[in-house]
C-alpha angles and dihedrals in degrees: 000000000000116000116220118207117205130187114248113259113239109236107217089190096056118111112255127186111250117196108237115219108240110218111231113236116243114234129220121189111220129191109248090236087067090060093105095046119106090231093075093051091046090053091052090051088053090057097258119142108233120203117189117213138154103266115195090196129034130358100250134027115200112180102305096339126101119210126197110198124202131174112218093257091047091049093053092043092051089051091054096047091037093232091130093064091064091045092052090051094048096049089059086083087080119074090212120042143133142185119237117201110199134200111049091141091057107033141020117245091211140350125203090214094055116093103177124086115002120358119242092243092051089056092046090051093049092050089053090048091054090054100038104031102031095030091224119144118227126217121192116209130190098226143326092292091054091048090053091050091054090051091045092055090047093048092055092057110100108239135135120286116265126251119244093196096111131112143187111291115256109223120218121235096271092046091050092051091048092046091055092053092045088062088074111091112257094014104111129174093281096052093041090055092047091052094049092047090051102041099024096212136048089234091057090051093051092047095047122101114259090243091062093050090048089060088063105036104013121216091353086078089080089079089072091066086086091075089070097046126099120248 
């Protein structure tokens, strides 16, 4: 009996294993001090891989972009204690960066009818200074969920990975002297510079009569009375 060999018929309806493309998780590097913020947990829920590290500069690193995050109360507080000036200088080490101010759905940034704390025009002026002097864009978000959504969109853009080779800025002698004076309430960069130009050293300022300091900065000189008070 003759044996007939036939080629197997390909069944187009048969189930074949198709390799599913596994989407690579996008990673965001987050400063460990942001661990308790809701933003980090929101990012995880959006499918972002979050890696906590100690960041010397900025709160979030997304690809090659540095993000400084402030809630409204933190933003105003950092204006008053002048911490934000140092942060704005340090973040300049990144070519791409921005400031995100969070919480517009929960709190007003300023109010023209409010007289305590920082005036509305002072805040407006400082916002303009961040954009024009420091060249840092500002994004306003409604809440932590909205902040996370901004970062999520940014993380999914394909750009090169960011460098972590940044450090705290080392101030030169003049900047250190000015920074010390700016720690006194009401003595901003302009008045600190005027005092140093007039008296040359911090020691001379502290040893000068209040009347002499008033000639330079007016009534703001009263803040220096604290150097004579007991602890």
